[in-house]
C-alpha positions as CSV (number, residue, x, y, z in Angstrom):
1,M,0.0,0.0,0.0
2,R,1.5,3.3,-1.0
3,A,1.4,6.3,1.2
4,E,-1.6,8.5,0.9
5,R,0.3,11.7,0.2
6,P,3.2,12.1,-2.3
7,I,6.4,10.5,-1.0
8,R,8.3,13.6,-1.9
9,E,6.1,15.7,0.4
10,H,6.7,13.3,3.2
11,I,10.5,13.1,2.7
12,C,11.0,16.8,2.2
13,D,8.9,17.9,5.1
14,R,11.5,19.6,7.2
15,S,9.1,20.5,10.0
16,Q,9.6,17.1,11.7
17,G,13.2,17.7,12.7
18,T,16.0,15.2,11.9
19,R,14.6,11.8,11.0
20,H,16.2,8.4,10.7
21,A,16.2,5.9,7.8
22,I,17.9,2.6,7.1
23,L,19.6,1.4,3.9
24,I,19.0,-2.2,3.0
25,D,21.4,-3.7,0.5
26,P,19.6,-6.7,-1.2
27,A,23.0,-8.3,-1.9
28,D,23.8,-8.7,1.8
29,Q,20.9,-10.7,3.1
30,A,17.9,-12.8,2.0
31,P,14.6,-10.9,1.4
32,E,13.0,-12.4,4.5
33,V,15.9,-11.3,6.7
34,A,15.6,-7.8,5.2
35,A,11.9,-7.7,6.0
36,K,12.5,-8.5,9.6
37,K,15.1,-5.8,9.9
38,A,12.8,-3.3,8.2
39,I,10.1,-4.1,10.7
40,A,12.6,-3.6,13.6
41,A,13.7,-0.3,12.2
42,V,10.2,1.1,11.7
43,S,9.2,-0.1,15.2
44,A,12.2,1.8,16.5
45,G,11.2,5.0,14.8
46,S,12.8,5.0,11.3
47,G,10.8,7.0,8.9
48,M,12.0,5.6,5.6
49,I,13.5,2.4,4.1
50,L,16.0,2.8,1.4
51,V,16.7,-0.3,-0.8
52,G,19.8,-0.6,-3.0
53,G,23.3,0.6,-2.7
54,S,26.0,-1.8,-3.9
55,S,27.3,-2.8,-7.2
56,D,26.1,-6.4,-6.5
57,T,22.4,-5.4,-6.7
58,D,20.2,-6.3,-9.7
59,K,16.5,-6.2,-10.6
60,E,15.9,-9.7,-9.2
61,N,17.3,-9.2,-5.7
62,V,16.1,-5.6,-5.4
63,D,12.5,-6.6,-6.5
64,A,12.4,-9.6,-4.2
65,T,13.7,-7.6,-1.2
66,I,11.2,-4.7,-1.8
67,I,8.2,-7.1,-2.1
68,A,9.2,-8.9,1.1
69,V,9.7,-5.7,3.0
70,K,6.4,-4.2,1.7
71,E,4.4,-7.3,2.6
72,A,5.9,-7.4,6.1
73,L,5.2,-3.7,6.7
74,E,1.7,-4.0,5.4
75,L,1.0,-6.8,7.7
76,V,2.3,-4.8,10.7
77,T,0.2,-1.8,9.6
78,W,-2.9,-4.0,9.3
79,A,-2.3,-5.5,12.7
80,S,-1.9,-2.0,14.2
81,S,-5.1,-0.9,12.6
82,Q,-6.9,-3.6,14.6
83,D,-5.7,-2.1,17.8
84,T,-8.2,0.5,18.9
85,E,-5.5,2.1,21.1
86,A,-3.1,2.6,18.3
87,N,-2.4,6.1,16.9
88,D,-4.0,6.8,13.5
89,T,-1.6,7.8,10.7
90,D,-2.1,8.9,7.1
91,Q,1.5,8.0,6.2
92,T,2.9,4.6,5.8
93,T,6.7,4.2,5.9
94,P,7.9,4.7,2.3
95,I,10.1,2.1,0.6
96,V,12.4,4.1,-1.6
97,L,14.9,2.8,-4.3
98,F,18.5,4.0,-3.8
99,P,19.8,2.3,-7.0
100,Q,23.4,1.8,-8.1
101,G,22.2,2.0,-11.7
102,A,19.4,1.4,-14.2
103,T,19.7,-2.4,-13.8
104,A,18.7,-2.4,-10.1
105,L,15.1,-1.1,-10.2
106,S,11.7,-2.4,-9.1
107,P,8.2,-1.4,-9.8
108,A,7.2,-2.4,-6.3
109,A,8.9,0.6,-4.7
110,D,7.0,3.6,-3.5
111,A,9.6,6.0,-4.9
112,I,13.1,6.3,-6.3
113,T,15.9,8.8,-5.4
114,F,16.5,9.8,-9.0
115,M,20.0,11.0,-8.4
116,M,22.9,12.7,-10.1
117,L,26.4,11.8,-8.7
118,M,27.4,15.4,-9.0
119,N,31.1,15.0,-8.2
120,S,31.7,12.0,-10.5
121,T,34.2,12.4,-13.3
122,D,32.3,9.8,-15.3
123,P,29.4,10.9,-17.6
124,R,27.8,7.5,-16.8
125,F,26.9,8.6,-13.3
126,L,26.1,12.2,-14.2
127,I,23.5,11.4,-16.9
128,G,24.1,8.0,-18.5
129,E,22.4,5.7,-16.0
130,Q,19.6,8.3,-15.5
131,V,18.8,8.2,-19.3
132,A,18.9,4.4,-19.3
133,G,16.6,4.2,-16.3
134,A,14.1,7.0,-17.0
135,P,11.9,5.0,-19.4
136,Y,11.5,2.2,-16.8
137,V,10.7,4.7,-14.0
138,K,8.1,6.4,-16.3
139,R,6.4,3.2,-17.3
140,S,6.2,1.8,-13.8
141,G,4.8,4.9,-12.3
142,I,7.4,5.0,-9.5
143,E,7.5,8.5,-8.0
144,A,10.8,10.0,-8.9
145,I,12.4,12.3,-6.3
146,P,15.3,14.2,-7.9
147,M,18.4,14.2,-5.7
148,G,21.9,15.7,-5.9
149,Y,24.4,13.2,-4.5
150,V,28.0,14.0,-3.6
151,I,30.6,11.7,-2.1
152,C,32.9,13.0,0.6
153,E,36.2,11.7,2.0
154,P,36.8,8.8,2.6
155,G,34.3,7.8,-0.1
156,G,34.7,4.0,0.1
157,K,33.6,1.7,-2.7
158,A,30.9,4.2,-3.7
159,G,33.6,6.8,-4.4
160,Q,35.7,4.3,-6.3
161,V,32.9,2.9,-8.5
162,G,31.4,6.3,-9.1
163,R,34.8,7.8,-9.9
164,A,34.1,10.6,-7.6
165,N,36.3,13.6,-7.0
166,L,35.9,13.4,-3.3
167,I,35.0,16.4,-1.2
168,Q,37.6,16.8,1.5
169,P,36.7,17.7,5.1
170,T,38.0,21.2,4.8
171,E,36.3,22.0,1.5
172,T,33.3,23.7,2.9
173,E,32.9,26.2,0.1
174,R,32.9,23.4,-2.4
175,A,30.2,21.5,-0.5
176,A,28.2,24.7,-0.3
177,A,28.6,25.2,-4.1
178,Y,27.3,21.7,-4.8
179,A,24.3,22.3,-2.6
180,M,23.5,25.6,-4.4
181,A,23.9,23.8,-7.7
182,A,21.5,21.1,-6.6
183,E,19.0,23.7,-5.6
184,C,19.4,25.5,-9.0
185,Y,18.8,22.2,-10.8
186,G,15.5,21.9,-9.0
187,F,16.4,18.8,-7.0
188,S,14.4,18.1,-3.9
189,L,17.1,16.3,-1.9
190,F,20.9,16.8,-1.3
191,Y,22.8,13.8,-0.1
192,L,26.2,14.0,1.5
193,E,27.8,10.5,1.5
194,A,31.0,9.3,3.3
195,G,30.7,5.9,1.7
196,S,29.4,2.6,2.9
197,G,31.5,1.2,5.7
198,A,33.4,4.4,6.1
199,M,35.4,4.7,9.3
200,Q,34.5,8.4,9.6
201,P,31.2,10.0,8.8
202,V,30.8,13.2,6.8
203,N,32.5,16.1,8.5
204,Q,30.1,18.4,10.5
205,D,31.5,21.5,8.8
206,L,30.5,20.1,5.4
207,I,27.0,19.5,6.6
208,R,26.8,23.0,8.1
209,A,28.0,24.6,4.9
210,A,25.5,22.7,2.8
211,R,22.7,23.5,5.3
212,A,23.5,27.2,5.1
213,A,23.7,27.2,1.3
214,C,20.3,25.7,0.4
215,D,16.8,25.0,1.5
216,L,16.8,21.4,0.3
217,S,16.2,18.4,2.6
218,I,19.7,17.2,3.4
219,I,20.5,13.5,3.8
220,V,23.7,12.4,5.4
221,G,25.0,8.8,5.3
222,G,28.1,6.7,5.6
223,G,30.1,5.9,8.7
224,I,27.2,6.6,11.1
225,R,27.1,3.7,13.5
226,D,26.2,5.1,16.9
227,A,24.2,7.8,18.6
228,K,27.1,10.2,18.9
229,A,27.6,10.3,15.1
230,A,23.9,10.5,14.4
231,K,23.5,13.4,16.8
232,A,26.5,15.2,15.3
233,A,24.9,15.0,11.9
234,A,21.6,16.2,13.2
235,E,23.1,19.1,15.1
236,A,25.0,20.1,11.9
237,G,21.8,20.4,9.9
238,A,20.9,16.9,8.5
239,D,17.2,16.4,7.9
240,W,17.8,12.6,7.4
241,V,20.4,10.4,9.0
242,I,21.0,7.1,7.1
243,M,22.4,3.9,8.6
244,G,23.3,0.9,6.6
245,N,26.2,-1.1,8.0
246,L,24.8,-1.2,11.5
247,T,21.7,-2.9,10.3
248,E,23.9,-5.5,8.5
249,E,26.0,-6.1,11.6
250,I,23.1,-6.9,14.0
251,D,21.3,-10.1,13.1
252,A,18.7,-10.3,15.8
253,A,15.6,-8.2,15.1
254,D,14.9,-7.4,18.7
255,E,18.5,-6.2,19.3
256,L,18.4,-4.1,16.2
257,E,15.1,-2.5,17.3
258,K,16.5,-1.7,20.7
259,T,19.8,-0.3,19.3
260,L,18.1,1.9,16.7
261,S,15.5,3.1,19.2
262,N,18.2,4.3,21.5
263,I,20.1,6.0,18.7
264,I,17.0,7.8,17.4
265,Q,16.1,9.0,20.9
266,A,19.6,10.2,21.5
267,M,19.8,11.8,18.1
268,N,16.8,14.1,18.8
269,S,17.5,14.7,22.5
């Protein structure tokens, strides 16, 4: 079941403070495992499920993962609706594609971050994959949310595969300029990425510079594994804090829910 209002409106609503989302990589676990982790994240307070990320994703594993996650969340939503004491809501948790390319799409998703890797030196990631994927997105009716995506030091595999000219921690003016360019392009989101598995998250000064430079919803991900890092990103101006590796490292759903709940509470304290 898709959310009742446009996903873009939900994601770009900056009145709700900093929100938390998880990134599920379909190449790293079976669909049923991903579904359990998604339920744990939503129960903990996550407001969005991103699916995609690595170069090992394809249409088959992305589609299977999204369907499993969606069915699990719909079951939980239905069960909650039977509870007369549960709070009513007009917004289900969106499942949003975060694709590595045009070959890793699924019509089952609620939306897609239709992104430009702005600091790539390869035309493929500036416009090539977008042109290849646009007909599929159009035919399937997935809501496209335009997003400027930049990769910061250390960059990790995302930086290598995307051939990114990494933004260094001291390059605040450059980060601000990318944020301004994203706004001029008409993008709805601006994503600062340190790279999956990064030992250090995006520098706070880069987030502050981007926040001061634009009115877009700012997403920050990569290297965020604990409450301290999540709170630092929130204090610097992030509208969304994304966690991926942590969800992969914790197998037990109840442990994951407890861990994420503590992080989300601390992030907004």
